[in-house]
C-alpha positions, 0 to 999 in steps of 0.5 A, spaced: 162 970 581 163 962 580 159 959 574 154 954 576 158 949 572 165 951 575 169 948 581 170 953 586 178 955 586 179 952 593 177 945 591 181 946 584 187 948 588 186 942 593 185 937 587 191 939 584 195 939 590 193 932 591 194 930 584 201 932 585 202 927 590 199 921 586 204 916 583 206 917 576 204 909 574 198 905 577 200 898 579 196 893 576 199 887 580 193 883 583 186 882 582 182 887 586 174 888 588 175 895 587 168 896 591 170 893 597 166 897 602 163 894 608 156 893 605 159 888 600 161 883 605 157 878 608 159 875 615 156 870 620 159 872 626 166 873 625 167 869 619 167 872 612 162 868 608 162 872 601 164 878 598 158 881 593 158 886 587 164 884 582 162 889 576 168 893 578 173 887 579 179 888 575 187 887 576 190 893 580 193 895 587 191 892 593 190 899 595 184 900 591 180 895 596 184 898 602 181 905 600 174 903 601 175 899 607 178 905 611 173 910 607 167 907 609 168 905 616 165 912 619 168 915 625 173 909 625 176 911 619 183 913 622 183 907 626 182 902 620 187 906 616 192 905 622 190 898 622 191 897 615 198 901 615 200 896 621 198 890 617 201 891 610 207 895 613 205 901 608 207 907 612 201 911 614 203 917 611 204 913 604 197 910 605 193 916 607 196 919 600 194 913 596 187 913 599 186 921 598 188 920 591 183 914 590 178 918 593 179 924 589 179 920 583 172 917 585 169 923 587 171 927 580 168 921 576 161 922 580 161 930 579 156 929 573 151 925 577 150 929 584 154 935 583 152 939 589 154 933 594 160 931 590 162 938 591 161 938 598 165 931 599 171 934 595 171 940 600 172 935 605 177 932 602 181 938 600 180 940 607 184 934 609 179 928 610 185 923 610 189 927 615 189 925 622 185 932 625 
């Protein structure tokens, strides 16, 4: 029986596998917004007018922002991911791995706040959310 406070073994195993693919060092080369999902953009037609909500801004890897753009694109996530890969010349497989690691990190940090929902999202993640179905 799984203890109330434990992580299901399949999720723990999946997170270990994701962690094994993580880079050994994090790049901190440029300013990043670090919460760059679509709700933090203001636009007028096709013109970007403002980027909001900077409390997580820091030096980091541009992937820290690209992850949010792809992840919060709903049913278009894989199309946005492919576009980011094409525009940045990052191999799609590498981009998927980098985004997967970032999502695992964000979700694990949220475990104390909404455990049932986070465990559900972790199940999706370890099932291969970032891999084309």
